[in-house]
VMD Tcl script that draws the C-alpha trace (Angstrom):
set ca {
  {-64.58 100.01 57.64}
  {-61.05 101.57 57.39}
  {-58.60 100.61 54.57}
  {-55.66 101.99 52.63}
  {-57.81 102.77 49.68}
  {-61.40 102.85 48.74}
  {-62.18 101.70 45.09}
  {-65.63 102.23 43.71}
  {-66.85 100.26 40.57}
  {-69.89 102.47 40.17}
  {-71.66 105.28 42.11}
  {-73.46 102.40 44.11}
  {-70.88 100.03 44.47}
  {-67.93 99.99 47.14}
  {-64.95 97.82 46.76}
  {-62.67 97.08 49.98}
  {-61.41 93.57 49.21}
  {-57.92 92.60 49.83}
  {-57.39 95.53 52.36}
  {-56.59 93.67 55.49}
  {-59.59 94.95 57.20}
  {-60.07 93.24 60.53}
  {-63.50 94.50 61.38}
  {-66.51 96.39 59.88}
  {-66.71 99.72 61.43}
  {-69.61 101.93 62.08}
  {-70.62 104.30 59.28}
  {-73.18 106.81 58.54}
  {-76.12 105.54 56.37}
  {-75.16 104.99 52.89}
  {-78.44 104.13 51.27}
  {-77.24 104.60 47.77}
  {-74.94 101.62 48.06}
  {-76.23 98.43 46.47}
  {-73.01 96.32 46.14}
  {-70.39 95.75 48.64}
  {-67.30 93.84 48.27}
  {-65.26 92.76 51.45}
  {-63.80 89.46 50.43}
  {-60.23 88.36 51.24}
  {-59.93 90.31 54.50}
  {-59.52 89.32 58.01}
  {-62.95 90.12 59.17}
  {-64.29 87.81 62.12}
  {-67.71 89.22 62.78}
  {-70.74 90.28 60.37}
  {-71.77 93.66 62.08}
  {-72.57 97.29 61.43}
  {-74.18 96.55 58.12}
  {-77.38 98.37 58.80}
  {-75.92 101.67 57.24}
  {-76.52 99.93 53.87}
  {-80.19 99.49 54.03}
  {-80.61 99.14 50.29}
  {-77.67 96.44 49.76}
  {-78.36 94.09 47.05}
  {-75.04 92.14 46.91}
  {-72.59 91.28 49.60}
  {-69.53 89.48 49.27}
  {-67.66 88.51 52.52}
  {-65.86 85.51 51.15}
  {-62.33 84.55 52.50}
  {-62.64 86.04 55.83}
  {-62.62 84.48 59.19}
  {-66.25 84.83 59.94}
  {-67.55 81.95 62.52}
  {-71.20 82.86 62.84}
  {-73.96 84.31 60.30}
  {-75.53 87.09 62.23}
  {-76.73 90.81 62.10}
  {-78.04 90.47 58.59}
  {-81.70 90.72 59.04}
  {-81.61 94.55 58.60}
  {-80.50 93.92 54.80}
  {-84.01 93.42 53.67}
  {-83.35 93.72 49.99}
  {-80.26 91.62 49.96}
  {-80.33 89.35 46.83}
  {-77.01 87.75 46.61}
  {-74.71 86.78 49.55}
  {-71.22 85.30 49.27}
  {-69.74 83.71 52.53}
  {-67.59 81.11 51.06}
  {-64.26 79.97 52.51}
  {-65.02 81.30 56.12}
  {-65.03 79.40 59.43}
  {-68.70 78.90 59.76}
  {-69.24 75.73 61.87}
  {-73.13 75.63 62.33}
  {-75.79 77.66 60.53}
  {-78.99 79.12 61.81}
  {-81.27 79.81 58.71}
  {-83.40 82.20 60.80}
  {-80.30 84.65 60.49}
  {-80.39 84.88 56.74}
  {-82.77 87.50 55.04}
  {-85.60 85.98 53.35}
  {-85.04 88.19 50.40}
  {-82.00 86.17 49.19}
  {-81.86 84.81 45.74}
  {-78.27 83.47 45.67}
  {-76.30 82.07 48.54}
  {-72.81 80.62 48.63}
  {-71.45 78.96 51.67}
  {-69.00 76.55 50.10}
  {-65.84 75.89 52.01}
  {-67.60 76.17 55.39}
  {-68.15 73.28 57.85}
  {-71.73 74.35 58.29}
  {-72.43 72.64 54.62}
  {-71.96 69.41 56.11}
  {-74.55 69.53 59.06}
  {-77.39 67.21 58.96}
  {-80.29 68.53 56.69}
  {-78.21 71.61 55.63}
  {-79.61 72.14 52.25}
  {-83.11 71.32 53.12}
  {-83.02 73.75 56.02}
  {-81.74 76.67 53.92}
  {-84.22 76.17 51.14}
  {-87.04 75.94 53.59}
  {-86.04 79.25 55.21}
  {-85.56 81.12 52.00}
  {-88.62 81.05 49.84}
  {-86.99 83.06 46.98}
  {-83.67 81.42 46.59}
  {-82.78 80.36 43.20}
  {-79.05 79.17 43.68}
  {-77.24 77.57 46.60}
  {-73.65 76.90 46.64}
  {-73.60 77.20 42.76}
  {-76.21 74.55 42.58}
  {-79.76 75.52 41.21}
  {-82.87 75.25 43.51}
  {-85.20 72.89 41.63}
  {-88.72 74.09 41.48}
  {-87.92 77.48 43.16}
  {-90.70 80.24 42.56}
  {-90.17 83.81 43.29}
  {-93.21 85.15 45.35}
  {-93.95 88.49 46.54}
  {-92.03 89.67 49.73}
  {-94.26 89.36 52.88}
  {-93.32 92.81 53.61}
  {-95.66 93.95 50.89}
  {-93.27 94.34 47.82}
  {-94.86 94.41 44.50}
  {-93.84 92.20 41.63}
  {-92.75 95.43 39.91}
  {-90.19 96.36 42.46}
  {-88.87 92.63 42.41}
  {-88.19 93.01 38.96}
  {-86.25 96.13 39.72}
  {-84.23 94.66 42.54}
  {-83.16 91.88 40.18}
  {-82.30 94.03 37.64}
  {-80.04 95.85 40.16}
  {-78.39 92.69 41.08}
  {-77.22 92.15 37.46}
  {-74.90 95.36 37.60}
  {-71.93 93.66 38.78}
  {-71.99 90.35 36.22}
  {-74.82 90.79 33.79}
  {-77.89 88.92 33.77}
  {-77.98 85.76 35.51}
  {-80.00 82.46 35.64}
  {-80.51 79.78 38.19}
  {-77.99 77.46 36.24}
  {-75.26 79.70 36.11}
  {-72.29 79.66 38.53}
  {-72.83 83.54 39.37}
  {-70.18 83.88 41.84}
  {-67.44 82.04 39.84}
  {-68.16 84.42 36.87}
  {-68.31 87.27 39.25}
  {-64.80 86.59 40.59}
  {-63.35 86.10 36.96}
  {-64.90 89.39 36.17}
  {-63.40 91.22 39.10}
  {-60.00 90.03 38.24}
  {-60.47 91.76 34.69}
  {-61.69 94.86 36.16}
  {-58.73 95.13 38.64}
  {-56.52 94.87 35.80}
  {-58.35 97.53 33.60}
  {-58.56 99.95 36.66}
  {-54.60 99.57 37.14}
  {-54.05 100.35 33.38}
  {-56.75 103.37 33.70}
  {-55.00 104.80 36.79}
  {-51.63 104.86 35.11}
  {-52.92 106.46 32.01}
  {-54.73 109.29 34.04}
  {-51.50 109.76 36.04}
  {-49.61 110.38 32.78}
  {-52.34 112.56 31.55}
  {-52.01 114.71 34.50}
  {-48.39 114.96 34.31}
  {-48.37 116.12 30.77}
  {-51.07 118.80 31.72}
  {-48.81 119.99 34.70}
  {-45.74 120.20 32.27}
  {-47.78 122.05 29.70}
  {-49.15 124.46 32.34}
  {-45.48 125.12 33.77}
  {-44.18 125.81 30.24}
  {-47.08 128.23 29.43}
  {-46.29 130.00 32.63}
  {-42.68 130.12 32.19}
  {-41.82 128.31 35.55}
  {-38.62 126.43 36.09}
  {-38.65 122.62 35.66}
  {-39.26 120.77 39.03}
  {-36.03 119.68 40.76}
  {-34.57 116.24 40.30}
  {-35.62 113.75 43.12}
  {-32.78 112.94 45.39}
}
mol new
graphics top color blue
foreach p $ca { graphics top sphere $p radius 0.5 }
foreach p [lrange $ca 0 end-1] q [lrange $ca 1 end] { graphics top cylinder $p $q radius 0.2 }
display resetview
């Protein structure tokens, strides 16, 4: 994706929300990225996500997406937020079977006949759908041959954005609140860092006996 700025919450997280992005562009493989935030943009199509083969968390909430597609390459995806888009109908076969949490609230597809039963039937590992827990859900081994130990590691990585989650917890609502607080902290830290750099430059200028910078016009 192209954007005015790329903010990183951690070495394994990319945040590109609220950047007026219209399309997800082609990128080279970014295997180390586990979390990708693209909410509140102008994206109309899910595409070119194969460059994130190890993605665990993906937020595309608040875009203009009309169809769920091109998610099958994300074989490790655990949490997917597609809330408040323009998805009319849903083909559950397009969703990665690895999903534990899925949010499609605010889309017309949630009103289609048998919606919840279709989604739950297609996703054997699902713990939460649209902020509601899945009753009697069990975590099984991936059909691709994943072991229980690798499953535990993947679930731990999912807790990175918002701490450990349970099926009865509104994970996405908590995540959105946490992101708002992190955004404020980042702005404060950026301003403090800018002031520190200015002080360092001023100290260097004085030590070298350089004249002060000219006043801005």
